[in-house]
C-alpha positions as CSV (number, residue, x, y, z in Angstrom):
1,M,70.5,72.8,31.6
2,S,68.1,74.7,33.6
3,I,64.3,74.5,33.0
4,Y,61.8,77.2,34.1
5,V,58.4,75.7,35.2
6,I,55.2,78.1,35.1
7,G,52.0,77.4,37.3
8,D,48.7,77.7,36.6
9,I,47.6,80.8,34.3
10,H,43.8,80.5,33.7
11,G,43.4,83.1,31.0
12,C,45.9,86.0,32.6
13,I,47.6,86.8,29.3
14,N,48.9,89.9,30.5
15,T,50.5,88.4,33.9
16,L,51.8,85.7,31.8
17,R,53.9,88.0,29.3
18,A,55.2,90.1,32.0
19,L,56.4,87.2,34.1
20,C,58.2,85.9,30.6
21,E,59.9,89.1,30.4
22,K,61.7,88.1,33.8
23,I,62.8,84.7,32.2
24,P,65.7,84.7,29.7
25,S,64.5,84.8,26.0
26,D,66.2,81.6,25.0
27,A,65.2,79.5,28.6
28,K,63.6,76.0,28.4
29,I,60.0,76.9,29.5
30,V,57.2,74.4,30.8
31,F,53.7,74.8,31.8
32,T,51.9,72.8,34.7
33,G,48.4,73.1,32.7
34,D,45.1,75.0,33.2
35,L,46.1,77.6,30.6
36,I,42.3,78.5,30.4
37,D,39.1,79.4,32.1
38,R,38.5,81.8,34.8
39,G,40.6,84.7,33.6
40,P,39.8,87.0,30.6
41,N,41.7,85.8,28.0
42,S,42.5,82.0,27.4
43,R,42.4,82.3,23.9
44,A,45.7,84.4,24.0
45,V,47.4,82.3,26.6
46,I,47.0,79.3,24.3
47,D,48.1,81.1,21.2
48,F,51.0,82.8,23.2
49,V,52.1,79.0,24.4
50,R,51.5,77.4,20.9
51,S,53.3,80.2,19.0
52,N,56.2,80.3,21.2
53,N,56.5,76.0,21.2
54,F,56.7,76.0,24.5
55,D,56.1,72.8,26.6
56,C,53.0,72.2,28.2
57,V,51.2,69.5,30.0
58,L,47.3,69.0,30.3
59,G,45.3,70.4,33.1
60,N,41.8,69.4,34.4
61,H,40.4,72.4,33.0
62,D,41.8,72.1,29.7
63,L,40.5,68.4,29.6
64,E,36.9,69.3,30.4
65,F,37.0,72.4,27.9
66,S,38.1,69.9,25.3
67,K,35.2,67.3,26.0
68,L,32.5,70.1,25.6
69,E,29.3,68.6,23.2
70,F,27.8,71.5,20.8
71,I,24.1,72.5,21.0
72,K,22.2,74.1,18.3
73,S,20.5,77.1,19.1
74,V,17.1,78.0,17.3
75,D,18.8,80.5,15.1
76,N,21.1,77.5,13.8
77,F,24.1,78.7,15.7
78,S,25.9,75.6,17.1
79,I,28.0,76.4,20.2
80,P,29.7,74.7,23.1
81,Y,27.0,73.5,26.0
82,L,27.6,74.0,29.5
83,S,25.2,72.4,32.1
84,P,23.5,74.8,34.9
85,E,25.7,72.8,37.5
86,I,29.1,73.7,35.7
87,Y,27.9,77.2,34.7
88,N,26.8,78.2,38.5
89,S,30.2,76.6,39.7
90,N,33.5,78.5,40.1
91,W,34.8,76.6,37.2
92,G,34.9,79.4,34.8
93,I,34.5,77.7,31.5
94,D,32.1,80.5,30.2
95,S,35.3,82.6,30.6
96,S,37.0,81.0,27.6
97,L,34.0,80.2,25.9
98,E,33.4,84.0,25.6
99,N,36.6,84.4,23.7
100,Y,35.0,82.6,20.8
101,F,31.2,82.9,21.1
102,Y,30.2,86.5,22.5
103,P,28.3,86.8,24.7
104,Y,27.7,83.4,26.0
105,D,24.4,84.3,26.7
106,I,23.4,81.2,29.0
107,K,19.7,82.4,29.7
108,N,18.9,82.4,26.0
109,I,20.7,79.0,25.6
110,Y,18.8,77.3,28.1
111,N,15.5,78.7,27.0
112,R,16.1,78.0,23.4
113,L,16.0,81.3,22.8
114,P,17.6,83.2,19.6
115,L,21.2,84.4,20.6
116,K,22.5,88.1,19.8
117,L,26.0,86.9,19.0
118,E,28.8,89.9,18.3
119,K,31.6,87.2,17.9
120,Y,31.2,83.7,16.6
121,D,34.5,81.9,16.0
122,K,33.9,78.1,15.9
123,E,36.6,77.2,13.7
124,Q,39.4,78.7,16.0
125,Y,37.4,77.6,19.0
126,L,37.9,73.9,17.3
127,I,41.7,74.4,16.6
128,D,42.4,75.3,20.1
129,R,40.5,72.5,21.5
130,E,42.7,70.2,19.6
131,F,45.6,71.8,20.8
132,L,44.5,71.1,24.2
133,C,43.6,67.8,23.5
134,S,47.0,66.9,22.1
135,L,48.9,68.0,25.6
136,P,50.7,65.2,27.5
137,I,49.6,64.2,31.0
138,A,53.5,64.6,32.0
139,K,56.5,65.6,30.7
140,R,60.2,64.0,32.0
141,Y,63.3,65.7,31.3
142,K,67.0,64.8,32.0
143,V,68.9,67.0,34.1
144,P,72.8,66.4,34.1
145,G,74.0,65.7,37.8
146,H,70.7,66.2,39.1
147,M,67.3,64.2,39.3
148,D,65.4,63.9,36.3
149,L,62.5,66.4,36.5
150,V,58.9,65.5,35.9
151,V,56.2,68.2,35.3
152,S,52.7,67.2,35.8
153,H,49.4,69.3,36.8
154,S,49.1,68.3,40.1
155,F,51.1,65.2,42.0
156,I,52.4,62.3,40.4
157,N,53.3,59.1,42.2
158,E,55.0,57.2,39.1
159,F,55.9,58.5,35.6
160,H,54.6,56.1,33.1
161,G,55.1,58.0,30.0
162,E,53.4,61.1,28.4
163,E,50.2,59.4,27.0
164,L,46.9,59.3,28.8
165,E,46.5,55.7,27.9
166,S,49.8,54.6,30.2
167,Y,47.8,55.4,33.1
168,T,44.9,53.9,35.1
169,Y,41.8,55.8,35.5
170,F,42.5,56.2,39.3
171,E,46.2,57.4,38.2
172,I,44.7,60.4,36.0
173,E,42.2,61.3,38.6
174,E,45.3,61.9,41.0
175,V,47.3,63.8,38.3
176,L,44.7,65.8,37.2
177,F,42.3,66.5,39.8
178,R,43.6,65.9,43.3
179,H,44.2,68.6,45.7
180,V,47.2,68.3,47.7
181,F,46.3,70.4,50.6
182,K,43.0,70.1,52.6
183,N,42.7,72.6,55.8
184,G,46.3,73.3,55.6
185,I,47.5,69.5,55.9
186,L,49.7,68.0,53.3
187,L,47.8,65.1,51.8
188,V,51.0,63.4,49.8
189,E,53.9,61.9,51.1
190,D,57.5,63.6,50.3
191,K,59.2,60.4,49.7
192,K,62.4,60.0,47.5
193,R,61.9,58.6,43.8
194,D,64.3,59.0,40.8
195,F,62.6,62.3,39.7
196,F,61.8,65.6,41.2
197,N,58.0,66.4,40.4
198,I,56.9,70.1,39.8
199,F,53.2,70.5,39.5
200,G,50.3,73.0,40.1
201,H,46.6,72.6,40.7
202,T,46.1,73.4,44.3
203,A,46.5,77.0,44.8
204,V,48.6,77.8,48.0
205,Y,48.6,81.6,47.2
206,M,51.7,84.0,47.3
207,E,54.7,81.7,47.7
208,P,55.2,78.1,46.2
209,T,55.5,75.0,48.7
210,I,59.0,73.3,48.0
211,M,59.9,70.1,49.5
212,N,62.8,67.7,49.2
213,N,61.3,65.8,46.3
214,F,58.4,68.0,44.8
215,A,57.4,71.5,44.5
216,L,53.8,72.8,44.3
217,I,53.9,76.1,42.2
218,D,50.2,77.6,41.8
219,T,50.1,80.5,43.8
220,G,46.9,81.6,42.8
221,A,47.3,84.4,40.1
222,V,43.7,84.4,38.7
223,F,42.4,84.8,42.3
224,G,44.6,87.9,43.1
225,G,47.6,86.2,44.0
226,K,51.1,85.8,41.9
227,L,52.1,83.7,38.7
228,T,55.0,81.6,39.7
229,A,58.1,80.4,37.6
230,L,60.4,77.7,39.3
231,K,63.8,77.3,37.8
232,Y,64.8,73.9,38.2
233,P,67.2,72.7,39.6
234,E,68.5,75.9,41.1
235,M,65.1,76.3,42.7
236,E,65.0,80.2,41.7
237,I,61.5,81.7,42.4
238,I,60.6,84.1,39.8
239,Q,56.9,85.8,40.3
240,Q,54.5,88.3,38.7
241,E,51.6,90.1,40.3
242,L,48.3,89.9,38.8
243,L,48.0,92.0,35.9
244,D,44.6,90.9,34.5
245,E,41.0,91.1,36.1
246,K,40.6,89.0,38.9
247,F,38.4,86.1,39.1
């Protein structure tokens, strides 16, 4: 059994569809999380993954998006609230929010001014947020004749199951937020375990990093790189150039 694992999409729906056309239609496909933010159409990406019943693990962007609290505007629109710190960072959550609440006018929100919304779809936002909340922190697959495959958002030391509750706070921080490269130096050990780990999160651009016991496949599509799928256990690389707006 072959499994195709696809790296961080970040709302790049056109790029994702083009990549999937290069993969057999009956293939087993799994995503490393971060379906949303930064790119132009997170909502369509969520719908594509959900409607095709593809497997996906939780990413740090998916988690933060699902935790946003609502604030009521002066004209009684109830919308998700972004702090100025997050809005002014490169997190890109506002790109996702504009798929449901358009325009997401941050100045009017902060200054408590009326909102001039052309789109207001709180119902679908809540449905999609619930879908993201339901994603497992990791998935493990039996592959006859080869090491088991574990898919996670970032590098995972030990697999304790699919539920967040099975991991300590420190382990969750590592699996969702830890970057494995700093200044070109690999920060995790390529040690032998009873599984092979494929993950994303740290953008390495253009080509994935494949080691003996793990593979990092986030190749920075939303930043102008490529979207990568890695076929396991064959280690075949399938890639697609960015077809969406660059972040």
